[in-house]
mmCIF file of the N, C-alpha and C atoms, coordinates in Angstrom:
data_MODEL
# 
_entry.id   MODEL 
# 
loop_
_atom_site.group_PDB 
_atom_site.id 
_atom_site.type_symbol 
_atom_site.label_atom_id 
_atom_site.label_alt_id 
_atom_site.label_comp_id 
_atom_site.label_asym_id 
_atom_site.label_entity_id 
_atom_site.label_seq_id 
_atom_site.pdbx_PDB_ins_code 
_atom_site.Cartn_x 
_atom_site.Cartn_y 
_atom_site.Cartn_z 
_atom_site.occupancy 
_atom_site.B_iso_or_equiv 
_atom_site.pdbx_formal_charge 
_atom_site.auth_seq_id 
_atom_site.auth_comp_id 
_atom_site.auth_asym_id 
_atom_site.auth_atom_id 
_atom_site.pdbx_PDB_model_num 
ATOM 1   N N  . UNK A 1 1  ? 6.652   -51.536 -32.442 1.00 0.00 ? 1  UNK A N  1 
ATOM 2   C CA . UNK A 1 1  ? 5.969   -50.479 -31.739 1.00 0.00 ? 1  UNK A CA 1 
ATOM 3   C C  . UNK A 1 1  ? 6.918   -49.951 -30.671 1.00 0.00 ? 1  UNK A C  1 
ATOM 4   N N  . UNK A 1 2  ? 6.916   -48.666 -30.507 1.00 0.00 ? 2  UNK A N  1 
ATOM 5   C CA . UNK A 1 2  ? 7.753   -48.038 -29.501 1.00 0.00 ? 2  UNK A CA 1 
ATOM 6   C C  . UNK A 1 2  ? 7.041   -48.132 -28.155 1.00 0.00 ? 2  UNK A C  1 
ATOM 7   N N  . UNK A 1 3  ? 7.472   -49.038 -27.259 1.00 0.00 ? 3  UNK A N  1 
ATOM 8   C CA . UNK A 1 3  ? 6.755   -49.225 -26.001 1.00 0.00 ? 3  UNK A CA 1 
ATOM 9   C C  . UNK A 1 3  ? 6.837   -48.021 -25.073 1.00 0.00 ? 3  UNK A C  1 
ATOM 10  N N  . UNK A 1 4  ? 7.790   -47.118 -25.295 1.00 0.00 ? 4  UNK A N  1 
ATOM 11  C CA . UNK A 1 4  ? 7.910   -45.965 -24.415 1.00 0.00 ? 4  UNK A CA 1 
ATOM 12  C C  . UNK A 1 4  ? 6.925   -44.860 -24.787 1.00 0.00 ? 4  UNK A C  1 
ATOM 13  N N  . UNK A 1 5  ? 6.335   -44.929 -25.972 1.00 0.00 ? 5  UNK A N  1 
ATOM 14  C CA . UNK A 1 5  ? 5.374   -43.903 -26.392 1.00 0.00 ? 5  UNK A CA 1 
ATOM 15  C C  . UNK A 1 5  ? 3.997   -44.276 -25.852 1.00 0.00 ? 5  UNK A C  1 
ATOM 16  N N  . UNK A 1 6  ? 3.389   -43.355 -25.130 1.00 0.00 ? 6  UNK A N  1 
ATOM 17  C CA . UNK A 1 6  ? 2.060   -43.597 -24.567 1.00 0.00 ? 6  UNK A CA 1 
ATOM 18  C C  . UNK A 1 6  ? 1.005   -43.584 -25.670 1.00 0.00 ? 6  UNK A C  1 
ATOM 19  N N  . UNK A 1 7  ? -0.094  -44.308 -25.469 1.00 0.00 ? 7  UNK A N  1 
ATOM 20  C CA . UNK A 1 7  ? -1.173  -44.263 -26.458 1.00 0.00 ? 7  UNK A CA 1 
ATOM 21  C C  . UNK A 1 7  ? -1.756  -42.855 -26.566 1.00 0.00 ? 7  UNK A C  1 
ATOM 22  N N  . UNK A 1 8  ? -2.317  -42.543 -27.714 1.00 0.00 ? 8  UNK A N  1 
ATOM 23  C CA . UNK A 1 8  ? -2.969  -41.255 -27.931 1.00 0.00 ? 8  UNK A CA 1 
ATOM 24  C C  . UNK A 1 8  ? -4.310  -41.241 -27.203 1.00 0.00 ? 8  UNK A C  1 
ATOM 25  N N  . UNK A 1 9  ? -4.627  -40.186 -26.447 1.00 0.00 ? 9  UNK A N  1 
ATOM 26  C CA . UNK A 1 9  ? -5.997  -40.039 -25.952 1.00 0.00 ? 9  UNK A CA 1 
ATOM 27  C C  . UNK A 1 9  ? -6.912  -39.815 -27.162 1.00 0.00 ? 9  UNK A C  1 
ATOM 28  N N  . UNK A 1 10 ? -8.145  -40.239 -27.076 1.00 0.00 ? 10 UNK A N  1 
ATOM 29  C CA . UNK A 1 10 ? -9.071  -40.194 -28.207 1.00 0.00 ? 10 UNK A CA 1 
ATOM 30  C C  . UNK A 1 10 ? -9.202  -38.788 -28.803 1.00 0.00 ? 10 UNK A C  1 
ATOM 31  N N  . UNK A 1 11 ? -9.403  -37.767 -27.970 1.00 0.00 ? 11 UNK A N  1 
ATOM 32  C CA . UNK A 1 11 ? -9.572  -36.394 -28.471 1.00 0.00 ? 11 UNK A CA 1 
ATOM 33  C C  . UNK A 1 11 ? -8.309  -35.905 -29.173 1.00 0.00 ? 11 UNK A C  1 
ATOM 34  N N  . UNK A 1 12 ? -7.151  -36.217 -28.613 1.00 0.00 ? 12 UNK A N  1 
ATOM 35  C CA . UNK A 1 12 ? -5.885  -35.800 -29.227 1.00 0.00 ? 12 UNK A CA 1 
ATOM 36  C C  . UNK A 1 12 ? -5.681  -36.499 -30.565 1.00 0.00 ? 12 UNK A C  1 
ATOM 37  N N  . UNK A 1 13 ? -6.087  -37.754 -30.652 1.00 0.00 ? 13 UNK A N  1 
ATOM 38  C CA . UNK A 1 13 ? -5.949  -38.494 -31.912 1.00 0.00 ? 13 UNK A CA 1 
ATOM 39  C C  . UNK A 1 13 ? -6.775  -37.836 -33.009 1.00 0.00 ? 13 UNK A C  1 
ATOM 40  N N  . UNK A 1 14 ? -7.962  -37.373 -32.663 1.00 0.00 ? 14 UNK A N  1 
ATOM 41  C CA . UNK A 1 14 ? -8.807  -36.695 -33.645 1.00 0.00 ? 14 UNK A CA 1 
ATOM 42  C C  . UNK A 1 14 ? -8.154  -35.400 -34.115 1.00 0.00 ? 14 UNK A C  1 
ATOM 43  N N  . UNK A 1 15 ? -7.529  -34.672 -33.204 1.00 0.00 ? 15 UNK A N  1 
ATOM 44  C CA . UNK A 1 15 ? -6.896  -33.393 -33.532 1.00 0.00 ? 15 UNK A CA 1 
ATOM 45  C C  . UNK A 1 15 ? -5.613  -33.571 -34.332 1.00 0.00 ? 15 UNK A C  1 
ATOM 46  N N  . UNK A 1 16 ? -4.933  -34.701 -34.161 1.00 0.00 ? 16 UNK A N  1 
ATOM 47  C CA . UNK A 1 16 ? -3.616  -34.921 -34.765 1.00 0.00 ? 16 UNK A CA 1 
ATOM 48  C C  . UNK A 1 16 ? -3.609  -36.122 -35.706 1.00 0.00 ? 16 UNK A C  1 
ATOM 49  N N  . UNK A 1 17 ? -4.697  -36.328 -36.435 1.00 0.00 ? 17 UNK A N  1 
ATOM 50  C CA . UNK A 1 17 ? -4.827  -37.509 -37.282 1.00 0.00 ? 17 UNK A CA 1 
ATOM 51  C C  . UNK A 1 17 ? -3.722  -37.608 -38.328 1.00 0.00 ? 17 UNK A C  1 
ATOM 52  N N  . UNK A 1 18 ? -3.354  -36.493 -38.948 1.00 0.00 ? 18 UNK A N  1 
ATOM 53  C CA . UNK A 1 18 ? -2.286  -36.521 -39.964 1.00 0.00 ? 18 UNK A CA 1 
ATOM 54  C C  . UNK A 1 18 ? -0.972  -36.993 -39.357 1.00 0.00 ? 18 UNK A C  1 
ATOM 55  N N  . UNK A 1 19 ? -0.618  -36.450 -38.199 1.00 0.00 ? 19 UNK A N  1 
ATOM 56  C CA . UNK A 1 19 ? 0.623   -36.848 -37.521 1.00 0.00 ? 19 UNK A CA 1 
ATOM 57  C C  . UNK A 1 19 ? 0.575   -38.324 -37.139 1.00 0.00 ? 19 UNK A C  1 
ATOM 58  N N  . UNK A 1 20 ? -0.558  -38.765 -36.634 1.00 0.00 ? 20 UNK A N  1 
ATOM 59  C CA . UNK A 1 20 ? -0.729  -40.156 -36.236 1.00 0.00 ? 20 UNK A CA 1 
ATOM 60  C C  . UNK A 1 20 ? -0.523  -41.083 -37.436 1.00 0.00 ? 20 UNK A C  1 
ATOM 61  N N  . UNK A 1 21 ? -1.127  -40.754 -38.580 1.00 0.00 ? 21 UNK A N  1 
ATOM 62  C CA . UNK A 1 21 ? -0.969  -41.583 -39.778 1.00 0.00 ? 21 UNK A CA 1 
ATOM 63  C C  . UNK A 1 21 ? 0.458   -41.548 -40.307 1.00 0.00 ? 21 UNK A C  1 
ATOM 64  N N  . UNK A 1 22 ? 1.113   -40.387 -40.242 1.00 0.00 ? 22 UNK A N  1 
ATOM 65  C CA . UNK A 1 22 ? 2.511   -40.282 -40.682 1.00 0.00 ? 22 UNK A CA 1 
ATOM 66  C C  . UNK A 1 22 ? 3.408   -41.194 -39.840 1.00 0.00 ? 22 UNK A C  1 
ATOM 67  N N  . UNK A 1 23 ? 3.217   -41.167 -38.529 1.00 0.00 ? 23 UNK A N  1 
ATOM 68  C CA . UNK A 1 23 ? 4.023   -42.027 -37.652 1.00 0.00 ? 23 UNK A CA 1 
ATOM 69  C C  . UNK A 1 23 ? 3.769   -43.502 -37.944 1.00 0.00 ? 23 UNK A C  1 
ATOM 70  N N  . UNK A 1 24 ? 2.505   -43.849 -38.159 1.00 0.00 ? 24 UNK A N  1 
ATOM 71  C CA . UNK A 1 24 ? 2.175   -45.242 -38.481 1.00 0.00 ? 24 UNK A CA 1 
ATOM 72  C C  . UNK A 1 24 ? 2.818   -45.651 -39.803 1.00 0.00 ? 24 UNK A C  1 
ATOM 73  N N  . UNK A 1 25 ? 2.821   -44.752 -40.779 1.00 0.00 ? 25 UNK A N  1 
ATOM 74  C CA . UNK A 1 25 ? 3.430   -45.050 -42.081 1.00 0.00 ? 25 UNK A CA 1 
ATOM 75  C C  . UNK A 1 25 ? 4.942   -45.177 -41.976 1.00 0.00 ? 25 UNK A C  1 
ATOM 76  N N  . UNK A 1 26 ? 5.531   -44.551 -40.961 1.00 0.00 ? 26 UNK A N  1 
ATOM 77  C CA . UNK A 1 26 ? 6.971   -44.669 -40.731 1.00 0.00 ? 26 UNK A CA 1 
ATOM 78  C C  . UNK A 1 26 ? 7.327   -45.961 -40.000 1.00 0.00 ? 26 UNK A C  1 
ATOM 79  N N  . UNK A 1 27 ? 6.338   -46.831 -39.787 1.00 0.00 ? 27 UNK A N  1 
ATOM 80  C CA . UNK A 1 27 ? 6.600   -48.137 -39.187 1.00 0.00 ? 27 UNK A CA 1 
ATOM 81  C C  . UNK A 1 27 ? 6.350   -48.217 -37.699 1.00 0.00 ? 27 UNK A C  1 
ATOM 82  N N  . UNK A 1 28 ? 5.751   -47.183 -37.129 1.00 0.00 ? 28 UNK A N  1 
ATOM 83  C CA . UNK A 1 28 ? 5.469   -47.179 -35.693 1.00 0.00 ? 28 UNK A CA 1 
ATOM 84  C C  . UNK A 1 28 ? 3.954   -47.265 -35.486 1.00 0.00 ? 28 UNK A C  1 
ATOM 85  N N  . UNK A 1 29 ? 3.406   -48.473 -35.255 1.00 0.00 ? 29 UNK A N  1 
ATOM 86  C CA . UNK A 1 29 ? 1.961   -48.592 -35.042 1.00 0.00 ? 29 UNK A CA 1 
ATOM 87  C C  . UNK A 1 29 ? 1.500   -47.621 -33.953 1.00 0.00 ? 29 UNK A C  1 
ATOM 88  N N  . UNK A 1 30 ? 0.370   -46.992 -34.171 1.00 0.00 ? 30 UNK A N  1 
ATOM 89  C CA . UNK A 1 30 ? -0.148  -46.004 -33.233 1.00 0.00 ? 30 UNK A CA 1 
ATOM 90  C C  . UNK A 1 30 ? -1.331  -46.578 -32.471 1.00 0.00 ? 30 UNK A C  1 
ATOM 91  N N  . UNK A 1 31 ? -1.371  -46.292 -31.181 1.00 0.00 ? 31 UNK A N  1 
ATOM 92  C CA . UNK A 1 31 ? -2.456  -46.767 -30.323 1.00 0.00 ? 31 UNK A CA 1 
ATOM 93  C C  . UNK A 1 31 ? -3.300  -45.570 -29.892 1.00 0.00 ? 31 UNK A C  1 
ATOM 94  N N  . UNK A 1 32 ? -4.620  -45.736 -29.942 1.00 0.00 ? 32 UNK A N  1 
ATOM 95  C CA . UNK A 1 32 ? -5.556  -44.695 -29.528 1.00 0.00 ? 32 UNK A CA 1 
ATOM 96  C C  . UNK A 1 32 ? -6.463  -45.292 -28.464 1.00 0.00 ? 32 UNK A C  1 
ATOM 97  N N  . UNK A 1 33 ? -6.525  -44.646 -27.298 1.00 0.00 ? 33 UNK A N  1 
ATOM 98  C CA . UNK A 1 33 ? -7.400  -45.114 -26.232 1.00 0.00 ? 33 UNK A CA 1 
ATOM 99  C C  . UNK A 1 33 ? -8.747  -44.402 -26.367 1.00 0.00 ? 33 UNK A C  1 
ATOM 100 N N  . UNK A 1 34 ? -9.802  -45.183 -26.553 1.00 0.00 ? 34 UNK A N  1 
ATOM 101 C CA . UNK A 1 34 ? -11.149 -44.630 -26.675 1.00 0.00 ? 34 UNK A CA 1 
ATOM 102 C C  . UNK A 1 34 ? -11.729 -44.367 -25.288 1.00 0.00 ? 34 UNK A C  1 
ATOM 103 N N  . UNK A 1 35 ? -12.776 -43.536 -25.202 1.00 0.00 ? 35 UNK A N  1 
ATOM 104 C CA . UNK A 1 35 ? -13.374 -43.222 -23.900 1.00 0.00 ? 35 UNK A CA 1 
ATOM 105 C C  . UNK A 1 35 ? -13.817 -44.448 -23.100 1.00 0.00 ? 35 UNK A C  1 
ATOM 106 N N  . UNK A 1 36 ? -14.203 -45.535 -23.776 1.00 0.00 ? 36 UNK A N  1 
ATOM 107 C CA . UNK A 1 36 ? -14.634 -46.740 -23.052 1.00 0.00 ? 36 UNK A CA 1 
ATOM 108 C C  . UNK A 1 36 ? -13.463 -47.608 -22.596 1.00 0.00 ? 36 UNK A C  1 
ATOM 109 N N  . UNK A 1 37 ? -12.228 -47.165 -22.883 1.00 0.00 ? 37 UNK A N  1 
ATOM 110 C CA . UNK A 1 37 ? -11.044 -47.904 -22.459 1.00 0.00 ? 37 UNK A CA 1 
ATOM 111 C C  . UNK A 1 37 ? -10.497 -48.857 -23.502 1.00 0.00 ? 37 UNK A C  1 
ATOM 112 N N  . UNK A 1 38 ? -11.250 -49.116 -24.556 1.00 0.00 ? 38 UNK A N  1 
ATOM 113 C CA . UNK A 1 38 ? -10.730 -49.984 -25.609 1.00 0.00 ? 38 UNK A CA 1 
ATOM 114 C C  . UNK A 1 38 ? -9.651  -49.235 -26.390 1.00 0.00 ? 38 UNK A C  1 
ATOM 115 N N  . UNK A 1 39 ? -8.802  -49.987 -27.067 1.00 0.00 ? 39 UNK A N  1 
ATOM 116 C CA . UNK A 1 39 ? -7.656  -49.404 -27.764 1.00 0.00 ? 39 UNK A CA 1 
ATOM 117 C C  . UNK A 1 39 ? -7.746  -49.708 -29.254 1.00 0.00 ? 39 UNK A C  1 
ATOM 118 N N  . UNK A 1 40 ? -7.532  -48.687 -30.076 1.00 0.00 ? 40 UNK A N  1 
ATOM 119 C CA . UNK A 1 40 ? -7.450  -48.856 -31.524 1.00 0.00 ? 40 UNK A CA 1 
ATOM 120 C C  . UNK A 1 40 ? -5.974  -48.856 -31.884 1.00 0.00 ? 40 UNK A C  1 
ATOM 121 N N  . UNK A 1 41 ? -5.527  -49.851 -32.633 1.00 0.00 ? 41 UNK A N  1 
ATOM 122 C CA . UNK A 1 41 ? -4.154  -49.890 -33.135 1.00 0.00 ? 41 UNK A CA 1 
ATOM 123 C C  . UNK A 1 41 ? -4.221  -49.587 -34.627 1.00 0.00 ? 41 UNK A C  1 
ATOM 124 N N  . UNK A 1 42 ? -3.442  -48.584 -35.065 1.00 0.00 ? 42 UNK A N  1 
ATOM 125 C CA . UNK A 1 42 ? -3.485  -48.115 -36.449 1.00 0.00 ? 42 UNK A CA 1 
ATOM 126 C C  . UNK A 1 42 ? -2.173  -48.438 -37.150 1.00 0.00 ? 42 UNK A C  1 
ATOM 127 N N  . UNK A 1 43 ? -2.270  -49.068 -38.328 1.00 0.00 ? 43 UNK A N  1 
ATOM 128 C CA . UNK A 1 43 ? -1.120  -49.342 -39.187 1.00 0.00 ? 43 UNK A CA 1 
ATOM 129 C C  . UNK A 1 43 ? -1.349  -48.611 -40.500 1.00 0.00 ? 43 UNK A C  1 
ATOM 130 N N  . UNK A 1 44 ? -0.300  -48.028 -41.054 1.00 0.00 ? 44 UNK A N  1 
ATOM 131 C CA . UNK A 1 44 ? -0.425  -47.290 -42.313 1.00 0.00 ? 44 UNK A CA 1 
ATOM 132 C C  . UNK A 1 44 ? 0.806   -47.543 -43.171 1.00 0.00 ? 44 UNK A C  1 
ATOM 133 N N  . UNK A 1 45 ? 0.723   -47.151 -44.432 1.00 0.00 ? 45 UNK A N  1 
ATOM 134 C CA . UNK A 1 45 ? 1.836   -47.292 -45.365 1.00 0.00 ? 45 UNK A CA 1 
ATOM 135 C C  . UNK A 1 45 ? 1.874   -46.071 -46.269 1.00 0.00 ? 45 UNK A C  1 
ATOM 136 N N  . UNK A 1 46 ? 2.982   -45.894 -46.949 1.00 0.00 ? 46 UNK A N  1 
ATOM 137 C CA . UNK A 1 46 ? 3.106   -44.790 -47.903 1.00 0.00 ? 46 UNK A CA 1 
ATOM 138 C C  . UNK A 1 46 ? 2.865   -45.319 -49.310 1.00 0.00 ? 46 UNK A C  1 
ATOM 139 N N  . UNK A 1 47 ? 2.137   -44.540 -50.093 1.00 0.00 ? 47 UNK A N  1 
ATOM 140 C CA . UNK A 1 47 ? 1.898   -44.866 -51.497 1.00 0.00 ? 47 UNK A CA 1 
ATOM 141 C C  . UNK A 1 47 ? 2.282   -43.644 -52.321 1.00 0.00 ? 47 UNK A C  1 
ATOM 142 N N  . UNK A 1 48 ? 2.193   -43.752 -53.628 1.00 0.00 ? 48 UNK A N  1 
ATOM 143 C CA . UNK A 1 48 ? 2.511   -42.599 -54.477 1.00 0.00 ? 48 UNK A CA 1 
ATOM 144 C C  . UNK A 1 48 ? 1.517   -41.455 -54.256 1.00 0.00 ? 48 UNK A C  1 
ATOM 145 N N  . UNK A 1 49 ? 0.345   -41.758 -53.721 1.00 0.00 ? 49 UNK A N  1 
ATOM 146 C CA . UNK A 1 49 ? -0.650  -40.728 -53.421 1.00 0.00 ? 49 UNK A CA 1 
ATOM 147 C C  . UNK A 1 49 ? -0.533  -40.182 -52.003 1.00 0.00 ? 49 UNK A C  1 
ATOM 148 N N  . UNK A 1 50 ? 0.377   -40.712 -51.205 1.00 0.00 ? 50 UNK A N  1 
ATOM 149 C CA . UNK A 1 50 ? 0.539   -40.251 -49.824 1.00 0.00 ? 50 UNK A CA 1 
ATOM 150 C C  . UNK A 1 50 ? 0.400   -41.398 -48.846 1.00 0.00 ? 50 UNK A C  1 
ATOM 151 N N  . UNK A 1 51 ? -0.080  -41.089 -47.657 1.00 0.00 ? 51 UNK A N  1 
ATOM 152 C CA . UNK A 1 51 ? -0.226  -42.083 -46.595 1.00 0.00 ? 51 UNK A CA 1 
ATOM 153 C C  . UNK A 1 51 ? -1.584  -42.758 -46.727 1.00 0.00 ? 51 UNK A C  1 
ATOM 154 N N  . UNK A 1 52 ? -1.594  -44.089 -46.557 1.00 0.00 ? 52 UNK A N  1 
ATOM 155 C CA . UNK A 1 52 ? -2.827  -44.864 -46.654 1.00 0.00 ? 52 UNK A CA 1 
ATOM 156 C C  . UNK A 1 52 ? -2.982  -45.726 -45.410 1.00 0.00 ? 52 UNK A C  1 
ATOM 157 N N  . UNK A 1 53 ? -4.179  -45.705 -44.836 1.00 0.00 ? 53 UNK A N  1 
ATOM 158 C CA . UNK A 1 53 ? -4.494  -46.574 -43.713 1.00 0.00 ? 53 UNK A CA 1 
ATOM 159 C C  . UNK A 1 53 ? -4.487  -48.009 -44.205 1.00 0.00 ? 53 UNK A C  1 
ATOM 160 N N  . UNK A 1 54 ? -3.721  -48.875 -43.546 1.00 0.00 ? 54 UNK A N  1 
ATOM 161 C CA . UNK A 1 54 ? -3.655  -50.283 -43.922 1.00 0.00 ? 54 UNK A CA 1 
ATOM 162 C C  . UNK A 1 54 ? -4.635  -51.089 -43.087 1.00 0.00 ? 54 UNK A C  1 
ATOM 163 N N  . UNK A 1 55 ? -4.623  -50.852 -41.797 1.00 0.00 ? 55 UNK A N  1 
ATOM 164 C CA . UNK A 1 55 ? -5.464  -51.646 -40.902 1.00 0.00 ? 55 UNK A CA 1 
ATOM 165 C C  . UNK A 1 55 ? -5.649  -50.904 -39.587 1.00 0.00 ? 55 UNK A C  1 
ATOM 166 N N  . UNK A 1 56 ? -6.834  -51.048 -39.023 1.00 0.00 ? 56 UNK A N  1 
ATOM 167 C CA . UNK A 1 56 ? -7.060  -50.580 -37.661 1.00 0.00 ? 56 UNK A CA 1 
ATOM 168 C C  . UNK A 1 56 ? -7.733  -51.718 -36.912 1.00 0.00 ? 56 UNK A C  1 
ATOM 169 N N  . UNK A 1 57 ? -7.252  -51.996 -35.739 1.00 0.00 ? 57 UNK A N  1 
ATOM 170 C CA . UNK A 1 57 ? -7.779  -53.076 -34.916 1.00 0.00 ? 57 UNK A CA 1 
ATOM 171 C C  . UNK A 1 57 ? -8.214  -52.499 -33.586 1.00 0.00 ? 57 UNK A C  1 
ATOM 172 N N  . UNK A 1 58 ? -9.410  -52.818 -33.153 1.00 0.00 ? 58 UNK A N  1 
ATOM 173 C CA . UNK A 1 58 ? -9.904  -52.363 -31.858 1.00 0.00 ? 58 UNK A CA 1 
ATOM 174 C C  . UNK A 1 58 ? -9.834  -53.523 -30.880 1.00 0.00 ? 58 UNK A C  1 
ATOM 175 N N  . UNK A 1 59 ? -9.197  -53.279 -29.754 1.00 0.00 ? 59 UNK A N  1 
ATOM 176 C CA . UNK A 1 59 ? -9.089  -54.293 -28.712 1.00 0.00 ? 59 UNK A CA 1 
ATOM 177 C C  . UNK A 1 59 ? -9.884  -53.803 -27.515 1.00 0.00 ? 59 UNK A C  1 
ATOM 178 N N  . UNK A 1 60 ? -10.897 -54.545 -27.148 1.00 0.00 ? 60 UNK A N  1 
ATOM 179 C CA . UNK A 1 60 ? -11.755 -54.190 -26.030 1.00 0.00 ? 60 UNK A CA 1 
ATOM 180 C C  . UNK A 1 60 ? -11.282 -54.916 -24.783 1.00 0.00 ? 60 UNK A C  1 
ATOM 181 N N  . UNK A 1 61 ? -11.382 -54.248 -23.642 1.00 0.00 ? 61 UNK A N  1 
ATOM 182 C CA . UNK A 1 61 ? -11.014 -54.903 -22.389 1.00 0.00 ? 61 UNK A CA 1 
ATOM 183 C C  . UNK A 1 61 ? -11.957 -56.062 -22.096 1.00 0.00 ? 61 UNK A C  1 
ATOM 184 N N  . UNK A 1 62 ? -13.212 -55.942 -22.509 1.00 0.00 ? 62 UNK A N  1 
ATOM 185 C CA . UNK A 1 62 ? -14.184 -57.012 -22.276 1.00 0.00 ? 62 UNK A CA 1 
ATOM 186 C C  . UNK A 1 62 ? -13.974 -58.180 -23.233 1.00 0.00 ? 62 UNK A C  1 
ATOM 187 N N  . UNK A 1 63 ? -13.419 -57.902 -24.408 1.00 0.00 ? 63 UNK A N  1 
ATOM 188 C CA . UNK A 1 63 ? -13.187 -58.926 -25.426 1.00 0.00 ? 63 UNK A CA 1 
ATOM 189 C C  . UNK A 1 63 ? -11.744 -58.810 -25.905 1.00 0.00 ? 63 UNK A C  1 
ATOM 190 N N  . UNK A 1 64 ? -10.772 -59.373 -25.171 1.00 0.00 ? 64 UNK A N  1 
ATOM 191 C CA . UNK A 1 64 ? -9.360  -59.177 -25.494 1.00 0.00 ? 64 UNK A CA 1 
ATOM 192 C C  . UNK A 1 64 ? -8.933  -59.658 -26.874 1.00 0.00 ? 64 UNK A C  1 
ATOM 193 N N  . UNK A 1 65 ? -9.720  -60.487 -27.532 1.00 0.00 ? 65 UNK A N  1 
ATOM 194 C CA . UNK A 1 65 ? -9.340  -60.908 -28.878 1.00 0.00 ? 65 UNK A CA 1 
ATOM 195 C C  . UNK A 1 65 ? -9.578  -59.797 -29.879 1.00 0.00 ? 65 UNK A C  1 
ATOM 196 N N  . UNK A 1 66 ? -10.495 -58.880 -29.556 1.00 0.00 ? 66 UNK A N  1 
ATOM 197 C CA . UNK A 1 66 ? -10.719 -57.693 -30.372 1.00 0.00 ? 66 UNK A CA 1 
ATOM 198 C C  . UNK A 1 66 ? -11.406 -57.985 -31.689 1.00 0.00 ? 66 UNK A C  1 
ATOM 199 N N  . UNK A 1 67 ? -11.538 -56.940 -32.471 1.00 0.00 ? 67 UNK A N  1 
ATOM 200 C CA . UNK A 1 67 ? -12.080 -57.038 -33.819 1.00 0.00 ? 67 UNK A CA 1 
ATOM 201 C C  . UNK A 1 67 ? -11.203 -56.183 -34.698 1.00 0.00 ? 67 UNK A C  1 
ATOM 202 N N  . UNK A 1 68 ? -11.235 -56.413 -35.997 1.00 0.00 ? 68 UNK A N  1 
ATOM 203 C CA . UNK A 1 68 ? -10.386 -55.600 -36.862 1.00 0.00 ? 68 UNK A CA 1 
ATOM 204 C C  . UNK A 1 68 ? -11.107 -55.238 -38.136 1.00 0.00 ? 68 UNK A C  1 
ATOM 205 N N  . UNK A 1 69 ? -10.650 -54.126 -38.709 1.00 0.00 ? 69 UNK A N  1 
ATOM 206 C CA . UNK A 1 69 ? -11.166 -53.666 -39.986 1.00 0.00 ? 69 UNK A CA 1 
ATOM 207 C C  . UNK A 1 69 ? -9.973  -53.307 -40.842 1.00 0.00 ? 69 UNK A C  1 
ATOM 208 N N  . UNK A 1 70 ? -10.034 -53.663 -42.117 1.00 0.00 ? 70 UNK A N  1 
ATOM 209 C CA . UNK A 1 70 ? -8.953  -53.315 -43.042 1.00 0.00 ? 70 UNK A CA 1 
ATOM 210 C C  . UNK A 1 70 ? -9.501  -52.404 -44.119 1.00 0.00 ? 70 UNK A C  1 
ATOM 211 N N  . UNK A 1 71 ? -8.685  -51.460 -44.555 1.00 0.00 ? 71 UNK A N  1 
ATOM 212 C CA . UNK A 1 71 ? -9.039  -50.579 -45.663 1.00 0.00 ? 71 UNK A CA 1 
ATOM 213 C C  . UNK A 1 71 ? -8.664  -51.302 -46.937 1.00 0.00 ? 71 UNK A C  1 
ATOM 214 N N  . UNK A 1 72 ? -9.633  -51.549 -47.802 1.00 0.00 ? 72 UNK A N  1 
ATOM 215 C CA . UNK A 1 72 ? -9.347  -52.319 -49.010 1.00 0.00 ? 72 UNK A CA 1 
ATOM 216 C C  . UNK A 1 72 ? -9.375  -51.483 -50.225 1.00 0.00 ? 72 UNK A C  1 
# 
C-alpha cells in the first residue's frame, strides 16, 4: 500500500469507483473512509473479463479487528 496516498473520502469513492478498482488491481490496496470513520480496504485483480473485486475489509474504530467480505 502506498502510505503517502490519502484514503478516499466516501463520496469521492462512489464517484470514482472505476479508478479505485483499477488502482487496486494494479496492486495498490485502496482505502475508503466512511462517514462513521470506519475504513474500507479494497483489493482487486485483473481477469480476462476486466477488473474483479477480490476482497473488501471494513475496519471500525470501535472494533479494530474489523470484519471482511470476499467476492466469491
